[in-house]
MARBA-3410 file (N, C-alpha, C, O; in Angstrom, 1 decimal):
248
59.2,193.3,90.0,59.4,192.2,89.2,58.7,192.3,87.8,57.4,192.4,87.7 ~ 59.5,192.2,86.9,58.9,192.1,85.7,58.3,191.3,84.9,58.4,190.2,85.4 ~ 57.5,191.4,83.7,56.7,190.6,83.1,57.2,189.3,82.7,56.5,188.2,82.7 ~ 58.8,189.5,82.3,59.6,188.1,82.1,59.8,187.3,83.4,59.7,186.1,83.3 ~ 60.0,187.9,84.6,60.3,187.2,85.6,59.1,186.6,86.1,59.2,185.4,86.5
57.8,187.2,86.1,56.5,186.3,86.0,56.2,185.3,85.2,55.7,184.3,85.7 ~ 56.6,185.4,84.1,56.3,184.4,83.0,57.4,182.9,83.4,57.0,181.7,83.3 ~ 58.7,183.4,83.7,59.4,182.6,84.2,59.3,181.6,85.3,59.6,180.4,85.3 ~ 58.8,182.4,86.1,58.1,181.7,87.7,56.9,180.9,87.3,56.6,179.9,88.0 ~ 56.3,181.1,86.5,54.9,180.2,85.9,55.4,179.2,85.3,55.0,178.0,85.6
56.3,179.4,84.3,56.7,178.0,83.5,57.5,177.2,84.5,57.5,176.0,84.4 ~ 58.3,177.7,85.5,59.2,177.1,86.5,58.3,176.4,87.4,58.9,175.4,87.9 ~ 57.0,176.6,87.9,56.0,176.1,88.4,55.4,175.1,87.8,55.1,174.1,88.4 ~ 55.1,175.3,86.5,54.2,174.2,85.5,55.5,173.0,85.2,55.3,171.8,84.9 ~ 56.3,173.3,85.2,57.7,172.1,84.8,57.3,171.4,86.2,56.9,170.2,86.1
57.3,171.8,87.2,57.6,171.0,88.6,56.5,170.4,88.9,56.6,169.4,89.5 ~ 55.2,171.0,88.6,53.9,170.3,89.1,53.7,169.2,87.9,53.0,168.3,88.2 ~ 54.2,169.1,86.6,54.0,168.2,85.8,55.0,167.2,85.8,54.9,166.4,84.9 ~ 55.7,167.1,86.4,56.6,166.1,86.6,56.9,165.7,88.0,58.0,165.5,88.4 ~ 55.8,165.5,88.8,55.6,164.9,90.1,55.8,163.4,90.1,55.4,162.6,89.3
56.3,163.1,91.1,56.9,161.9,91.1,55.8,160.7,91.0,56.1,159.7,90.4 ~ 54.6,160.8,91.5,53.4,160.0,92.0,52.7,160.0,90.7,52.0,159.0,90.5 ~ 52.6,160.8,89.7,51.9,160.9,88.2,52.4,161.9,87.3,51.7,163.0,87.2 ~ 53.6,161.9,86.5,54.1,162.7,85.8,53.3,162.7,84.5,52.9,161.8,83.8 ~ 53.2,164.3,84.3,52.6,164.5,82.7,53.4,165.0,81.8,53.6,166.2,81.7
54.1,163.9,81.0,55.3,164.2,80.1,54.8,165.4,79.2,55.6,166.3,79.0 ~ 53.4,165.6,78.5,53.0,166.4,77.6,53.1,167.5,78.0,53.7,168.3,77.4 ~ 52.3,168.0,79.3,52.4,169.5,79.9,53.7,169.9,80.1,54.0,171.0,79.8 ~ 54.7,169.1,80.5,55.9,169.6,80.6,56.8,170.0,79.4,57.6,170.9,79.6 ~ 56.5,169.4,78.2,57.1,169.7,77.1,56.5,170.9,76.5,57.2,171.6,75.8
55.1,171.4,76.8,54.5,172.5,76.6,55.1,173.6,77.4,55.3,174.7,76.9 ~ 55.3,173.3,78.6,55.9,174.5,79.3,57.4,174.8,79.0,57.9,175.9,79.3 ~ 58.3,173.9,78.3,59.5,173.8,77.9,59.7,174.8,76.5,60.6,175.6,76.3 ~ 58.5,174.4,75.6,58.0,175.4,74.6,57.9,176.8,74.8,58.4,177.7,74.1 ~ 57.1,177.0,75.9,57.1,178.1,76.1,58.4,179.1,76.8,58.7,180.3,76.9
59.0,178.1,77.2,60.3,178.8,77.9,61.1,179.3,76.7,61.6,180.4,76.8 ~ 61.3,178.3,75.5,62.1,178.5,74.5,61.9,180.0,73.8,62.7,180.8,73.2 ~ 60.5,180.3,74.0,59.8,181.6,73.5,60.3,182.9,74.1,60.3,183.9,73.5 ~ 60.7,182.7,75.3,60.9,184.0,76.2,62.5,184.3,76.1,63.4,183.5,76.1 ~ 62.6,185.8,75.9,63.9,186.1,75.7,64.3,186.8,77.0,63.6,187.7,77.5
65.6,186.3,77.6,66.1,186.6,79.0,67.4,187.0,78.6,68.2,186.8,77.7 ~ 67.6,187.9,79.8,68.9,188.3,79.9,69.8,187.9,81.1,69.4,187.2,82.1 ~ 71.1,188.3,81.1,71.9,187.6,82.2,71.4,187.8,83.7,71.7,186.9,84.5 ~ 70.6,188.8,84.1,70.0,189.2,85.4,68.9,188.3,85.5,68.6,187.7,86.5 ~ 68.1,188.0,84.2,67.2,187.2,84.6,67.7,185.8,85.1,67.1,185.2,86.0
68.8,185.3,84.4,69.5,184.0,84.6,69.9,184.2,86.2,69.8,183.2,87.0 ~ 70.3,185.3,86.4,70.6,185.2,88.0,69.3,185.2,89.0,69.2,184.4,89.9 ~ 68.7,185.9,88.7,67.5,186.0,89.6,66.6,184.7,89.6,66.0,184.5,90.7 ~ 66.7,183.7,88.5,66.0,182.5,88.6,66.9,181.3,88.5,66.9,180.6,87.5 ~ 67.7,181.0,89.7,68.9,179.9,89.4,68.1,178.8,89.7,68.6,177.8,89.3
66.9,178.6,90.5,66.1,177.3,90.5,65.5,176.6,89.3,65.3,175.4,89.1 ~ 65.2,177.8,88.3,65.0,177.2,86.8,66.1,176.7,86.4,66.0,175.6,85.8 ~ 67.3,177.4,86.5,68.2,177.0,85.9,68.9,175.3,86.4,69.4,174.5,85.6 ~ 68.7,175.3,87.7,68.7,174.0,88.3,68.1,173.1,87.8,68.6,172.0,87.6 ~ 66.8,173.3,87.6,65.8,172.3,87.5,66.2,172.0,85.7,66.4,170.8,85.5
66.3,172.7,84.8,66.9,172.6,83.6,68.0,171.5,83.5,67.9,170.7,82.6 ~ 69.2,171.6,84.4,70.2,170.8,84.5,70.0,169.4,85.1,70.6,168.3,84.7 ~ 68.9,169.5,86.1,68.4,168.0,85.9,67.8,167.2,85.1,68.0,166.0,84.9 ~ 66.8,168.0,84.4,66.1,167.6,83.2,66.9,167.0,82.4,66.4,166.1,81.7 ~ 68.1,167.4,82.2,68.8,166.8,81.2,69.2,165.4,81.3,69.8,164.9,80.4
68.8,164.8,82.6,69.2,163.2,82.7,68.0,162.7,83.1,68.0,161.9,84.1 ~ 66.8,163.2,82.5,65.3,162.8,82.8,64.9,161.6,81.8,64.2,161.7,80.8 ~ 65.5,160.4,82.2,65.6,159.2,81.4,64.4,158.6,81.1,64.4,157.6,80.4 ~ 63.1,159.0,81.5,62.1,158.9,81.6,61.4,159.1,80.1,60.7,158.2,79.6 ~ 61.7,160.2,79.5,61.3,161.0,78.3,62.7,161.7,77.6,63.4,162.5,78.1
62.9,161.1,76.4,64.2,161.4,75.6,63.9,163.0,75.3,64.7,163.8,75.6 ~ 62.6,163.3,74.5,62.2,164.6,74.1,62.5,166.0,75.2,62.9,167.1,75.0 ~ 62.1,165.3,76.5,62.3,166.4,77.7,64.0,166.4,77.7,64.5,167.6,77.7 ~ 64.8,165.4,77.8,66.3,165.5,78.0,66.6,166.4,76.8,67.2,167.5,77.0 ~ 66.1,166.1,75.5,67.2,167.1,74.6,66.4,168.6,74.6,67.2,169.4,74.2
65.3,169.0,75.0,64.6,170.4,75.2,65.4,171.0,76.5,66.0,172.0,76.3 ~ 65.5,170.4,77.7,66.0,170.6,78.6,67.8,171.1,78.5,68.3,172.2,78.8 ~ 68.4,170.2,77.9,69.8,170.4,77.5,69.6,171.6,76.5,70.5,172.5,76.6 ~ 69.0,171.9,75.8,69.1,173.1,74.8,68.9,174.3,75.6,69.7,175.2,75.5 ~ 67.8,174.3,76.3,67.5,175.5,77.1,68.5,175.9,78.2,68.7,177.0,78.7
69.0,174.8,78.5,70.0,174.9,79.7,71.1,175.7,79.2,71.4,176.8,79.6 ~ 71.9,175.1,78.0,72.9,175.7,77.3,72.5,177.3,76.9,73.2,178.3,77.1 ~ 71.1,177.3,76.2,70.8,178.7,76.1,70.7,179.9,77.4,70.9,181.1,77.3 ~ 70.4,179.5,78.4,70.6,180.3,79.7,71.9,180.4,79.9,72.3,181.6,80.0 ~ 72.9,179.5,79.9,74.2,179.6,80.3,74.9,180.7,79.3,75.6,181.6,79.6
74.6,180.4,78.1,75.2,181.6,77.1,74.7,182.9,77.3,75.5,183.8,77.2 ~ 73.3,183.1,77.8,72.9,184.0,77.9,73.6,185.0,79.1,73.9,186.1,78.9 ~ 73.7,184.2,80.2,74.7,184.7,81.2,76.1,184.9,81.0,76.7,185.8,81.6 ~ 76.6,184.3,80.3,78.1,184.7,79.7,78.2,185.7,79.0,79.1,186.5,79.0 ~ 77.1,185.8,78.0,77.4,187.1,76.6,76.7,188.2,77.6,77.4,189.2,77.6
75.7,188.3,78.2,75.1,189.6,78.3,75.9,190.4,79.7,76.5,189.7,80.6 ~ 75.8,191.6,79.8,76.4,192.5,80.9,75.5,193.4,81.3,75.0,194.3,80.6 ~ 75.1,193.2,82.5,74.0,194.4,83.0,72.7,193.6,82.9,72.3,192.5,83.2 ~ 72.0,194.9,82.2,70.6,194.7,81.6,70.4,194.6,80.0,69.3,194.6,79.5 ~ 71.7,194.4,79.4,71.8,194.1,78.4,71.1,192.9,77.6,71.4,191.7,77.9
70.1,193.1,76.7,69.4,192.3,76.1,69.8,191.2,75.1,70.3,191.5,74.0 ~ 69.5,189.9,75.4,70.5,189.0,74.3,69.6,189.1,73.1,68.4,189.0,73.2 ~ 70.2,189.3,72.0,69.5,189.5,70.6,69.1,188.3,70.1,69.7,187.2,70.1 ~ 67.6,188.8,69.5,66.9,187.4,69.0,67.7,186.7,68.0,67.4,185.5,67.8 ~ 68.5,187.3,67.2,69.2,186.7,66.3,70.3,185.6,66.7,70.7,184.6,66.1
70.8,186.2,67.9,71.8,185.5,68.3,71.2,184.3,69.1,71.9,183.2,69.2 ~ 70.1,184.6,69.7,69.2,183.2,70.3,69.1,182.5,68.9,69.8,181.5,68.8 ~ 68.5,183.0,67.9,68.1,181.9,66.9,69.3,181.2,66.4,69.1,180.1,65.7 ~ 70.6,181.8,66.6,71.6,181.1,65.9,71.9,180.0,66.8,72.5,179.0,66.4 ~ 71.8,180.1,68.0,72.2,179.5,69.3,71.2,178.4,69.2,71.6,177.2,69.5
70.0,178.5,68.8,69.1,177.6,68.7,69.1,176.4,67.7,68.8,175.3,67.7 ~ 69.8,177.3,66.6,69.6,176.1,65.2,70.9,175.4,65.5,71.1,174.3,64.9 ~ 71.7,176.0,66.2,73.2,175.2,66.4,72.9,174.0,67.5,73.5,173.0,67.4 ~ 71.9,174.4,68.4,71.8,173.2,69.4,70.7,172.1,68.8,70.6,171.0,69.2 ~ 70.1,172.7,67.9,69.0,171.7,67.1,69.7,170.9,66.4,69.4,169.7,66.4
70.7,171.4,65.7,71.6,170.6,64.9,72.1,169.6,66.0,71.9,168.4,65.7 ~ 72.7,169.6,67.0,73.7,169.0,67.9,72.4,167.8,68.4,72.5,166.5,68.3 ~ 71.3,168.4,68.9,70.6,167.4,69.1,69.8,166.3,68.2,69.3,165.2,68.5 ~ 69.7,167.0,67.0,69.4,165.9,65.8,70.5,164.9,65.6,70.2,163.7,65.4 ~ 71.7,165.3,65.7,73.1,164.4,65.7,72.9,163.4,66.6,73.1,162.2,66.3
72.5,164.0,67.8,72.9,162.9,68.9,71.4,162.1,68.7,71.4,160.8,68.7 ~ 70.4,162.7,68.6,69.1,161.6,68.1,69.5,160.7,67.0,69.3,159.5,67.0 ~ 70.0,161.2,66.1,70.4,159.9,65.2,71.4,158.9,65.1,71.4,157.9,64.4 ~ 72.3,159.7,66.0,73.2,158.5,66.6,72.8,157.6,67.7,73.4,156.5,67.8 ~ 71.5,158.0,68.6,71.1,157.2,69.3,70.1,156.2,68.6,69.9,155.0,68.9
69.4,156.9,67.6,68.6,155.8,66.7,69.7,154.5,66.2,69.6,153.3,66.3 ~ 70.6,155.2,65.6,71.3,154.0,65.0,72.1,153.0,66.3,72.4,151.8,66.2 ~ 72.1,153.7,67.4,72.8,152.7,68.4,71.3,151.7,68.8,71.4,150.5,68.8 ~ 70.0,152.3,69.0,68.9,151.6,69.1,68.9,150.5,68.3,68.5,149.3,68.5 ~ 69.2,151.0,67.3,68.7,150.0,65.8,69.9,148.6,66.1,69.6,147.4,66.2
71.2,149.3,66.3,71.9,148.0,66.4,71.5,147.0,67.6,71.6,145.8,67.5 ~ 71.2,147.8,68.7,70.9,147.2,70.1,69.6,146.1,69.8,69.4,145.1,70.4 ~ 68.6,146.6,68.7,67.4,145.6,68.4,67.9,144.7,67.6,67.6,143.6,67.9 ~ 68.7,144.8,66.5,69.1,143.9,65.9,70.0,142.7,66.4,69.9,141.6,65.9 ~ 70.8,143.1,67.3,71.7,142.2,68.5,70.6,141.6,69.0,70.5,140.4,68.8
69.9,142.3,69.8,68.4,141.6,70.5,67.8,140.6,69.6,67.6,139.5,70.0 ~ 67.5,140.8,68.5,66.8,139.8,67.4,67.9,138.8,67.3,67.4,137.7,67.3 ~ 69.2,138.9,67.1,69.8,137.5,66.8,70.0,136.8,67.8,69.9,135.6,67.7 ~ 70.2,137.6,69.2,69.9,136.7,70.4,68.9,136.0,70.3,69.1,134.8,70.3 ~ 67.8,136.4,70.2,66.5,135.8,70.3,66.1,134.8,69.3,65.2,134.0,69.5
66.7,134.8,68.5,66.5,133.9,67.1,67.7,132.5,67.4,67.5,131.3,67.1 ~ 68.8,133.1,68.0,69.7,131.8,68.4,69.4,131.1,69.6,69.8,130.0,69.9 ~ 68.5,132.2,70.5,68.0,131.2,71.7,67.0,130.2,70.9,67.2,129.0,70.9 ~ 66.0,130.9,70.3,65.2,129.9,69.6,65.8,128.8,68.9,65.2,127.7,69.0 ~ 66.8,128.7,68.4,67.5,127.7,67.8,68.0,126.7,68.8,67.7,125.5,68.7
68.6,127.2,69.8,69.2,126.3,70.8,68.1,125.7,71.4,68.2,124.5,71.6 ~ 67.0,126.4,71.7,65.6,125.4,72.2,65.2,124.8,71.3,64.9,123.6,71.7 ~ 65.1,124.9,70.0,64.8,123.6,69.4,65.6,122.5,69.2,65.3,121.3,69.0 ~ 66.8,123.0,69.3,67.9,121.8,69.2,67.8,120.9,70.2,67.7,119.7,69.9 ~ 68.0,121.4,71.6,67.6,120.8,72.9,66.2,120.1,72.9,66.0,119.0,73.4
65.4,120.7,72.4,64.1,119.7,72.4,64.1,118.8,71.4,63.7,117.6,71.6 ~ 64.5,119.1,70.2,64.7,117.9,69.3,65.9,116.8,70.0,65.8,115.6,69.9 ~ 67.0,117.4,70.6,67.8,116.3,71.3,67.1,115.7,72.4,67.3,114.5,72.5 ~ 66.5,116.2,73.1,65.9,115.8,74.5,64.7,114.7,73.7,64.7,113.5,74.1 ~ 63.9,114.9,72.7,63.0,114.1,72.3,63.7,112.8,71.9,63.3,111.7,72.3
64.6,113.0,71.2,65.8,111.8,70.6,66.3,111.0,71.6,66.3,109.7,71.5 ~ 66.8,111.8,72.6,67.0,110.9,73.8,66.1,110.3,74.4,66.2,109.0,74.4 ~ 65.0,110.9,74.9,63.7,110.4,75.3,63.3,109.1,74.5,63.0,108.1,75.2 ~ 63.1,109.1,73.2,62.8,107.9,72.4,63.6,106.9,72.6,63.3,105.7,72.8 ~ 65.0,107.5,72.5,66.2,106.1,72.6,66.0,105.4,73.8,66.0,104.1,73.9
65.8,106.3,75.0,65.7,105.7,76.3,64.4,104.8,76.6,64.4,103.7,77.3 ~ 63.2,105.4,76.0,62.0,104.7,76.0,62.5,102.9,75.0,62.4,101.8,75.4 ~ 62.9,103.2,74.1,63.2,102.1,73.1,64.0,100.8,73.9,63.8,99.6,74.0 ~ 65.2,101.7,74.5,65.9,100.7,75.1,65.5,100.2,76.4,65.8,99.1,76.9 ~ 64.5,101.4,77.0,63.9,100.5,78.4,62.8,99.6,78.0,62.5,98.7,78.7
62.1,99.9,76.7,61.3,98.8,76.2,61.9,97.4,76.0,61.5,96.3,76.3 ~ 63.0,97.7,75.3,63.7,96.3,75.1,64.0,95.4,76.4,63.8,94.2,76.4 ~ 64.7,96.2,77.6,65.2,95.9,78.2,64.2,95.3,78.9,64.4,94.3,79.5 ~ 62.9,95.8,79.0,61.6,95.3,79.9,61.0,94.2,79.3,60.4,93.3,79.9 ~ 61.3,94.1,78.0,60.6,93.0,77.3,61.8,91.7,77.5,61.5,90.5,77.8
63.1,92.0,77.3,63.9,91.0,77.6,63.7,90.4,79.3,63.6,89.2,79.6 ~ 63.7,91.1,79.8,63.4,91.0,81.5,62.4,89.9,81.6,62.4,88.9,82.3 ~ 61.2,90.4,80.8,59.9,89.6,81.0,59.9,88.5,80.7,59.3,87.6,81.3 ~ 60.7,88.4,79.4,60.8,87.1,78.5,61.6,86.3,79.4,61.1,85.3,79.6 ~ 63.1,86.6,80.1,63.8,85.8,80.6,62.8,85.6,82.1,62.6,84.4,82.4
62.3,86.4,82.7,61.3,85.9,83.8,60.5,84.8,83.4,60.5,83.8,84.0 ~ 59.6,85.2,82.3,58.6,84.3,81.7,59.4,82.9,81.4,58.8,81.8,81.7 ~ 60.5,83.0,80.9,61.2,81.7,80.9,61.3,81.0,82.0,60.6,80.0,82.1 ~ 62.1,81.5,82.9,62.4,80.9,84.3,61.2,80.3,84.9,61.1,79.1,85.3 ~ 60.2,81.3,85.0,59.0,80.9,85.5,58.3,79.7,85.1,57.9,78.8,85.8
58.2,79.6,83.3,57.8,78.4,82.8,58.8,77.2,83.1,58.3,76.1,83.4 ~ 60.3,77.5,83.0,61.0,76.2,83.7,60.7,75.9,84.9,60.3,74.8,85.2 ~ 60.7,76.8,85.9,60.6,76.4,87.3,59.1,75.7,87.6,58.9,74.7,88.3 ~ 58.2,76.3,87.0,56.9,75.5,86.7,56.9,74.1,86.2,56.1,73.3,86.7 ~ 57.7,73.8,85.1,57.8,72.5,84.5,58.7,71.6,85.3,58.6,70.4,85.3
59.6,72.2,85.9,60.6,71.5,87.0,60.0,71.0,88.0,60.2,69.8,88.3 ~ 58.8,72.1,88.8,58.1,71.4,89.9,57.1,70.5,89.5,56.7,69.6,90.3 ~ 56.6,70.7,88.2,55.2,69.9,87.9,55.9,68.5,87.7,55.5,67.5,88.3 ~ 56.9,68.6,86.9,57.6,67.4,86.5,58.3,66.3,87.8,58.2,65.0,87.9 ~ 59.0,67.4,88.8,59.2,66.8,90.0,58.1,66.2,91.0,58.3,65.2,91.7
57.0,66.8,90.9,55.9,66.4,91.3,55.3,64.9,90.8,55.1,63.9,91.4 ~ 55.3,65.2,89.7,54.8,64.0,88.5,55.7,62.8,89.1,55.2,61.8,89.6 ~ 57.1,62.9,89.0,57.8,61.9,89.2,57.8,61.3,90.7,57.9,60.1,90.9 ~ 57.7,62.2,91.6,57.4,61.8,93.0,56.1,61.1,93.3,56.1,60.2,94.1 ~ 55.0,61.6,92.7,53.8,61.0,92.7,54.0,59.5,92.0,53.6,58.5,92.5
54.7,59.5,90.6,54.7,58.4,90.2,55.4,57.3,91.1,54.9,56.2,91.4 ~ 56.6,57.8,91.5,57.3,57.0,92.4,56.8,56.5,93.8,57.0,55.5,94.4 ~ 56.1,57.4,94.1,55.0,57.0,95.3,54.0,56.0,95.2,53.8,55.0,96.0 ~ 53.5,56.3,93.8,52.3,55.3,93.4,53.1,54.0,93.3,52.9,53.1,94.1 ~ 54.3,53.7,92.1,54.9,52.6,92.0,55.5,51.9,93.4,55.6,50.7,93.7
55.8,53.2,94.4,56.5,52.2,95.5,55.4,51.8,96.1,55.4,50.6,96.4 ~ 54.3,52.4,96.5,53.0,51.9,96.9,52.7,50.7,96.6,52.5,49.8,97.4 ~ 52.6,50.6,95.2,51.8,49.5,94.7,52.8,48.1,94.5,52.3,47.0,94.3 ~ 54.2,48.3,94.6,55.3,47.6,94.8,55.3,46.7,96.6,55.4,45.6,96.9 ~ 55.2,47.7,97.2,55.1,47.5,98.5,53.9,46.8,98.8,54.0,46.0,99.6
52.8,47.1,98.2,51.5,46.3,98.6,51.5,45.0,98.0,50.9,44.1,98.5 ~ 52.2,44.9,96.9,52.2,43.6,96.1,53.0,42.8,97.1,52.5,41.8,97.6 ~ 54.4,43.2,97.2,55.3,42.3,98.1,54.7,41.9,99.2,54.8,40.7,99.5 ~ 53.9,42.9,100.2,53.1,42.9,101.3,52.2,41.6,100.9,52.2,40.8,101.8 ~ 51.5,41.4,100.0,50.6,40.7,99.6,51.0,39.4,99.3,50.3,38.4,99.7
52.3,39.4,98.6,53.0,38.1,98.3,53.5,37.6,99.4,53.5,36.4,99.5 ~ 54.1,38.3,100.3,54.7,37.7,101.6,53.4,37.0,102.5,53.3,36.0,103.2 ~ 52.4,38.1,102.3,51.2,37.6,103.4,50.6,35.9,102.8,50.3,34.9,103.4 ~ 50.6,36.2,101.4,49.9,35.0,100.7,50.9,33.9,101.4,50.5,33.0,102.2 ~ 52.2,34.2,101.0,52.9,32.6,101.2,53.1,32.3,102.8,53.5,31.2,103.2
52.8,33.3,103.7,53.0,33.2,105.1,51.5,32.4,105.3,51.4,31.5,106.2 ~ 50.5,32.7,104.6,49.1,32.0,105.1,49.4,30.6,104.5,49.1,29.6,105.1 ~ 49.8,30.6,103.3,50.0,29.4,102.7,50.8,28.2,103.3,50.5,27.0,103.3 ~ 51.9,28.9,103.9,52.8,28.0,104.8,52.2,27.7,106.1,52.4,26.6,106.6 ~ 51.3,28.9,106.6,50.7,28.3,107.9,49.6,27.1,107.8,49.4,26.2,108.5
49.0,27.5,106.6,48.0,26.5,106.1,48.5,25.2,106.3,48.0,24.2,107.0 ~ 49.7,25.2,105.4,50.1,24.0,105.2,50.8,23.0,106.4,50.9,21.8,106.5 ~ 51.4,24.0,107.3,52.0,23.8,108.7,50.7,23.1,109.2,50.6,21.9,109.3 ~ 49.9,23.8,109.4,48.5,23.4,109.9,48.0,22.4,109.5,47.6,21.5,110.3 ~ 47.9,22.3,108.4,47.3,21.0,107.6,48.1,19.7,108.0,47.7,18.8,108.6
49.4,19.9,107.7,50.2,18.9,107.9,50.4,18.2,109.3,50.7,17.0,109.5 ~ 50.1,19.1,110.2,50.0,18.7,111.5,48.7,18.1,111.7,48.8,16.9,111.9 ~ 47.6,18.6,111.6,46.4,18.0,111.3,46.4,16.6,111.1,46.0,15.8,111.9 ~ 46.9,16.4,109.8,46.7,15.1,109.1,47.4,13.9,109.9,47.0,12.8,110.1 ~ 49.0,14.8,110.2,49.9,13.7,111.2,49.2,13.1,112.4,49.4,12.0,112.8
48.1,14.3,113.1,47.6,14.2,114.4,46.6,13.1,114.1,46.5,12.0,114.8 ~ 45.7,13.4,112.9,44.6,12.6,112.5,45.1,11.0,112.3,44.6,9.9,112.7 ~ 46.2,11.1,111.6,46.9,9.7,111.3,47.3,8.8,112.6,47.0,7.7,112.8 ~ 48.1,9.9,113.4,48.3,9.2,114.6,47.2,8.8,115.5,47.3,7.9,116.4 ~ 46.2,9.4,115.3,45.0,9.0,116.2,44.3,7.9,115.6,43.7,7.0,116.2
44.5,8.0,114.4,43.7,6.8,113.8,44.5,5.6,114.0,43.9,4.6,114.4 ~ 45.8,5.5,113.8,46.6,4.7,113.8,46.7,4.1,115.3,46.5,2.9,115.5 ~ 46.9,5.0,116.1,46.6,4.5,117.8,45.5,3.8,117.9,45.5,2.7,118.5 ~ 44.5,4.3,117.4,43.0,3.4,117.9,42.9,2.3,117.2,42.3,1.2,117.5 ~ 43.7,2.5,115.6,43.7,0.8,115.1,44.5,0.0,115.7,44.1,-1.2,115.9
45.6,0.4,116.2,46.6,-0.5,116.8,45.8,-0.9,118.0,45.7,-2.1,118.1 ~ 45.3,-0.2,118.9,44.6,-0.4,120.3,43.5,-1.3,120.0,43.5,-2.3,120.7 ~ 42.7,-1.1,119.1,41.7,-2.2,118.5,42.4,-3.6,118.1,42.1,-4.6,118.6 ~ 43.4,-3.5,117.3,43.7,-4.8,116.9,44.5,-5.3,118.2,44.3,-6.5,118.5 ~ 45.3,-4.6,118.9,45.6,-5.1,120.2,44.6,-5.9,121.2,44.8,-7.0,121.7
43.5,-4.9,121.3,42.2,-5.5,122.0,41.6,-6.8,121.5,41.2,-7.8,122.2 ~ 41.6,-6.8,120.2,41.0,-8.0,119.6,41.7,-9.1,119.6,41.3,-10.2,119.8 ~ 43.2,-8.7,119.2,43.9,-10.1,119.5,44.4,-10.6,121.1,45.0,-11.6,121.4 ~ 43.9,-9.6,122.0,44.1,-10.0,123.2,42.9,-10.7,123.6,43.1,-11.7,124.4 ~ 41.8,-10.3,123.2,40.4,-11.0,123.7,40.7,-12.3,122.9,40.7,-13.2,123.7
40.8,-12.6,121.7,41.1,-13.6,121.2,42.0,-14.6,121.7,41.7,-15.8,121.6 ~ 43.0,-14.3,122.3,44.3,-15.0,122.9,43.6,-15.5,124.2,43.8,-16.7,124.6 ~ 42.8,-14.4,125.0,42.2,-15.0,126.3,41.2,-16.0,126.0,41.1,-17.1,126.6 ~ 40.4,-15.8,125.0,39.4,-16.7,124.8,40.1,-18.3,124.3,39.7,-19.5,124.6 ~ 41.0,-18.1,123.7,41.9,-19.2,123.2,42.4,-20.3,124.7,42.4,-21.5,125.0
42.8,-19.3,125.5,43.5,-19.8,126.8,42.3,-20.4,127.6,42.4,-21.6,127.9 ~ 41.4,-19.9,127.8,40.1,-20.2,128.7,39.7,-21.6,127.9,39.2,-22.5,128.7 ~ 39.8,-22.0,126.7,39.4,-23.1,126.4,40.2,-23.9,126.6,39.9,-25.1,126.3
END
């Protein structure tokens, strides 16, 4: 195993350790990828380190870090080109690798620029949506307050009218009740007094009639008694005188 193979094994191990699922270390992974970009490889190295090539192929879609995606894509294309160009133990020239690196960097720069523009448009769209949402909420709040105030005003007027109506009816009922009771009391009082007066009048007339009747009978009896006694005395007197004359 050559020194290059040992370096590739170490770099591959650093990449896998730095991107553990439970605690990924983005900065350490970027350092390992930078070290890999400085290593000159042949097609034989690429064949012997197929696991490293597979790891770089997966890192092209590592969405947790855009720089890792960019560097992994560049290195994967570099190793692929090394495998296609190199024959046997032929070493890939540094000039060719440098040209490939510049080309890939230009492509990545363009892609990053396009991504930045797309991200900017998305942020602008999100800002527009956010402001539209705020305007909508403010309008709904204003409309809700207006509806609430109108309902409160209508409810207040309705309650006021109902209270006035109930109060008026209650006053009218109380007045009717008081008036009816007053009329009934007055009628009862007038009726009682009238009955009392009529009874007193009838009683007085009855007493007077009874007294007159009793007085007339008493006078009549007294007169009859006095007349009878007077007649009796006169008869007795006349009879006595007649007897005395006859005896003479």
